[in-house]
N, C-alpha and C positions, 0 to 999 in steps of 0.2 A: 329493186334488189332486196330490200328489207322484207317485202312481202313474200318473195320467193324463199328467203331464208326461213321465215317463220312458218310458211307452209310446209317446207321440208322437215323442219323440227317437229311440227305437229303431226305430220304423216308418220314419222318414225316413232313418236311417242304413243300414238293411238293404234299402231299396227299390232296385231296379235302375233306373238312369236312364241316359240318353245313348245313343250309337250302339250300345253293346254289347248293349243290351236288344233292339234290332231285329235284330241279327245272329244271335241265338240261340246255342245251345250249340255248334254245329258250326263257328262262325266261326274259332275258334282251333285247333280240332283239325286242320284241313287245313294250317294254317301250321306247327304243330309236327311234323306228320308229314313235311312236306317238309324242314324243318330237320334232322330225324333222318336222313332218307334222303340228303340232299345234303351235310351237314356231319359228322354223327357217324359214319356208316359209313365214309366215306373217311378220317376221322381214325383210326379203329381199324385200317383197312388200312395206313395209313402207319406207325403204331406197330408193327404186326406185321412189316412189311418191315424196319423199322429194327432190331427186336430179333432176328429170326430169320434174316434173309437177309443183311444187311450185316455183322452182327457174329456170324458163326457160329463163330468160333474161340474157344477157352477163354482166359481171361485168364492171363497168366504169373504164377507165384508170385513174390512179392518175396523178395529175399535176406534170410536170417535174420541179424540183428545182435543179439547178446545185451545190449541196454541194461539196466542194473540197475533202472530205473524202470518198465519195461514188463513185463507178464505177472507181476506180483507176486501171490503167493498167501499171504495172512495166515491164512486158514482155508479149509478144503475146501468145495467146492460141495456143496449138499445132495442131489445126484443123481449117479448113476453112480459112477465111481471118485473123484470130488472134484477132479480135475485138469482135466477138460474142461468148457467152458462149455455152456450149455443147447443152443444151436444150433451146435455145433462142426462145422467143416468141416475134415477132416484135410488137404486140399490147400492151403487158404488160411490157416487159423488155426494159428499156432505155439503150442507149449507152452513153458514156461519154459526147457527145455533144447533146443529146436529143433523142426523139423517131424517128424511121425510117419513119413512115407514117405521 
């Protein structure tokens, strides 16, 4: 009896009903294709223009101020010489004694 009841509930739950059953599978495909073409691609183009055309200059390096609480090294990093962070940028990231360049 319990298996019949669960089978009936599952059949009703997974049954396709309403207007989406008559539209078929291709009803939503056209809508999402148009959204991709009309919204996503122009959004990517605007992001590209903002990143590479409008801001083409390099950022200026901030002035080095040797604050005692910044760039503290209590133990060495486990890679390289132990003084540089994992994604170290010599132009923007200062070492405890100043910039490299």
